[in-house]
C-alpha positions as CSV (number, residue, x, y, z in Angstrom):
1,X,7.4,49.6,-7.4
2,X,8.6,46.7,-10.1
3,X,10.6,45.5,-7.9
4,X,7.9,44.5,-5.2
5,X,5.6,43.0,-8.0
6,X,8.0,40.9,-8.8
7,X,8.7,39.9,-5.3
8,X,4.7,39.4,-5.1
9,X,4.4,37.4,-8.1
10,X,7.6,35.0,-6.9
11,X,5.8,35.2,-3.3
12,X,2.2,33.9,-5.4
13,X,3.6,31.2,-7.0
14,X,5.5,29.8,-4.1
15,X,2.3,29.8,-2.6
16,X,0.6,28.0,-4.9
17,X,2.7,24.9,-4.3
18,X,1.3,24.5,-0.5
19,X,-2.3,24.7,-2.3
20,X,-5.8,26.1,-0.3
21,X,-7.9,25.0,2.1
22,X,-7.3,23.1,5.3
23,X,-4.7,20.1,4.7
24,X,-6.1,16.6,4.9
25,X,-4.9,14.9,8.5
26,X,-4.7,11.1,8.8
27,X,-7.5,10.2,10.7
28,X,-9.9,9.0,7.9
29,X,-7.0,6.4,7.4
30,X,-6.5,4.9,11.0
31,X,-9.2,2.2,11.8
32,X,-6.8,1.1,14.6
33,X,-9.7,1.4,17.4
34,X,-11.7,-0.8,15.8
35,X,-8.8,-3.0,14.5
36,X,-8.0,-3.4,18.3
37,X,-11.5,-4.2,19.7
38,X,-11.9,-6.6,16.9
39,X,-7.9,-8.0,17.9
40,X,-9.9,-8.5,21.8
41,X,-12.8,-10.1,20.4
42,X,-10.5,-12.5,18.1
43,X,-8.7,-13.3,21.3
44,X,-11.7,-13.9,23.7
45,X,-12.9,-16.4,20.9
46,X,-9.9,-18.6,21.8
47,X,-10.6,-22.3,22.7
48,X,-10.4,-22.7,26.5
49,X,-9.5,-25.4,28.5
50,X,-12.5,-27.3,28.3
51,X,-11.8,-27.7,24.5
52,X,-8.3,-29.9,23.9
53,X,-7.1,-32.1,21.1
54,X,-5.7,-31.5,17.5
55,X,-9.0,-29.6,16.1
56,X,-8.3,-27.1,19.3
57,X,-5.0,-26.7,18.4
58,X,-5.6,-25.7,15.2
59,X,-8.5,-23.4,15.9
60,X,-6.1,-21.8,18.5
61,X,-3.4,-21.3,16.2
62,X,-5.6,-20.3,13.4
63,X,-7.0,-17.6,16.2
64,X,-4.0,-16.5,17.1
65,X,-2.9,-15.4,13.9
66,X,-5.6,-13.5,13.2
67,X,-5.6,-11.5,16.1
68,X,-1.9,-10.7,15.4
69,X,-2.4,-10.1,11.8
70,X,-5.1,-7.6,13.3
71,X,-2.7,-5.9,15.6
72,X,0.0,-5.2,12.9
73,X,-3.2,-3.6,10.6
74,X,-3.8,-1.2,13.9
75,X,0.0,-0.5,14.3
76,X,0.5,0.3,10.4
77,X,-2.8,2.4,10.8
78,X,-1.5,4.1,13.2
79,X,2.0,4.9,11.7
80,X,0.3,6.0,8.6
81,X,-2.3,8.7,10.2
82,X,1.0,10.2,12.1
83,X,2.7,10.3,8.7
84,X,-0.5,11.8,6.8
85,X,-0.4,14.0,9.7
86,X,2.8,15.3,9.5
87,X,2.4,16.3,5.6
88,X,-0.5,18.4,6.8
89,X,1.4,20.0,9.5
90,X,4.6,20.6,6.9
91,X,2.0,22.3,4.9
92,X,0.4,24.6,6.9
93,X,4.3,25.5,8.6
94,X,5.4,26.6,4.8
95,X,1.9,28.9,4.8
96,X,2.8,30.6,7.7
97,X,6.5,31.2,7.0
98,X,5.6,32.2,3.5
99,X,3.0,34.9,4.9
100,X,5.8,35.6,7.5
101,X,8.0,37.0,4.6
102,X,5.2,38.6,2.7
103,X,4.2,40.6,5.6
104,X,7.9,42.0,6.5
105,X,8.3,42.7,2.7
106,X,5.4,44.3,2.8
107,X,6.0,46.3,5.7
108,X,9.2,47.5,4.4
109,X,7.7,48.8,1.2
110,X,5.1,50.6,3.3
111,X,7.8,52.8,5.2
112,X,9.8,54.0,2.1
113,X,8.9,56.7,-0.3
114,X,7.5,55.3,-3.5
115,X,10.1,56.6,-5.8
116,X,13.5,55.3,-7.6
117,X,15.4,55.8,-4.1
118,X,12.6,54.2,-2.2
119,X,12.9,51.5,-4.6
120,X,16.7,51.3,-4.0
121,X,16.2,51.2,-0.2
122,X,13.7,48.2,-0.6
123,X,16.1,45.8,-2.8
124,X,17.7,44.4,-0.2
125,X,14.7,43.4,1.8
126,X,13.3,41.8,-1.2
127,X,16.5,39.8,-2.1
128,X,16.8,38.6,1.5
129,X,13.0,37.9,1.4
130,X,13.0,36.1,-1.9
131,X,16.5,33.7,-0.6
132,X,14.0,32.9,2.3
133,X,11.0,31.5,0.0
134,X,13.4,29.8,-1.7
135,X,14.5,28.0,1.3
136,X,10.9,27.6,2.7
137,X,10.0,25.8,-0.3
138,X,12.8,23.4,-0.8
139,X,12.7,22.6,2.9
140,X,8.9,21.7,2.3
141,X,10.3,19.7,-0.2
142,X,12.6,17.9,1.9
143,X,10.2,17.2,4.5
144,X,7.9,15.8,2.3
145,X,10.3,13.3,0.2
146,X,11.1,11.7,3.8
147,X,7.9,11.7,5.1
148,X,6.8,9.9,1.6
149,X,9.7,7.5,2.1
150,X,8.1,6.2,5.2
151,X,5.0,6.1,3.6
152,X,6.0,4.0,1.1
153,X,7.8,1.8,3.7
154,X,4.3,1.5,5.5
155,X,3.1,0.5,2.1
156,X,5.2,-2.3,1.4
157,X,4.3,-3.4,5.1
158,X,0.8,-3.7,4.9
159,X,1.6,-5.4,1.3
160,X,3.5,-7.7,3.5
161,X,0.8,-8.0,6.2
162,X,-2.0,-9.2,3.5
163,X,0.6,-11.6,1.8
164,X,1.4,-13.3,5.4
165,X,5.1,-12.3,5.3
166,X,5.6,-10.3,8.5
167,X,6.6,-11.7,12.1
168,X,6.6,-10.8,15.5
169,X,8.6,-7.5,15.1
170,X,6.4,-6.4,12.3
171,X,5.8,-7.1,9.1
172,X,9.1,-8.1,6.2
173,X,9.2,-9.2,2.5
174,X,9.6,-13.0,2.2
175,X,9.1,-16.3,3.6
176,X,7.3,-16.5,7.4
177,X,10.0,-16.0,10.4
178,X,10.2,-19.7,11.6
179,X,9.9,-17.7,15.4
180,X,7.1,-15.9,14.5
181,X,3.3,-17.1,14.1
182,X,2.6,-18.6,10.7
183,X,-0.5,-19.6,8.7
184,X,-1.9,-23.2,9.4
185,X,-3.0,-25.4,6.8
186,X,-5.0,-28.4,6.8
187,X,-3.8,-32.0,5.6
188,X,-4.6,-30.9,2.2
189,X,-1.8,-28.0,2.4
190,X,-4.6,-25.6,1.0
191,X,-3.4,-22.3,2.6
192,X,-6.0,-20.5,4.8
193,X,-7.0,-17.7,6.9
194,X,-9.3,-17.7,10.1
195,X,-11.9,-17.2,9.9
196,X,-12.7,-18.5,6.6
197,X,-12.3,-22.2,5.3
198,X,-10.3,-23.5,8.1
199,X,-9.2,-27.4,7.3
200,X,-11.5,-29.9,8.6
201,X,-10.8,-31.1,12.1
202,X,-8.6,-34.3,12.4
203,X,-10.7,-36.3,14.5
204,X,-13.8,-35.2,13.0
205,X,-16.1,-37.4,11.7
206,X,-16.4,-39.0,8.1
207,X,-18.3,-36.5,5.8
208,X,-18.1,-34.3,8.5
209,X,-17.1,-31.0,6.3
210,X,-15.7,-28.0,6.7
211,X,-16.2,-26.0,9.7
């Protein structure tokens, strides 16, 4: 039947937009467990009550800053994983819906005689099926666009985190939030990030160098 062949061509083209194989989930992008453990290790390394003074305060501030960064990175990883998981679900749902439409049309085609009259009886089913295919593709594209927008936001927050421009409420573009943690700087006003190249303690002996 020409009408059925045309429908199957439309269906195959739509199905091709959903790819083949198992859609990738977000597990490969989620290192939140390791980051959370590392955050705990960093906080456990905070200066205790036995260490006081300017050096202890500088170290403690830098230590907490690093812990906050690790915690934010873990949360971003979790959010990214969730969005990629959602994209995989959209693909799977689209495939299932397309398969359901195809089977319904095939079942209807099997119940009519292979004649011109039978083909005319099949037209309403094919027309409905073709409309459903278009709806499935459009809905899936809309869902993917929403997910892509959220992933774009997460990407911006990763960039803000790397630049140190985030507050306690999460990464934000722009300068440091006055109420949020900020990078500690040494007397030479050269920015640094714990544990890499912190400034020398203000009470260190002359020539003591950096830690």
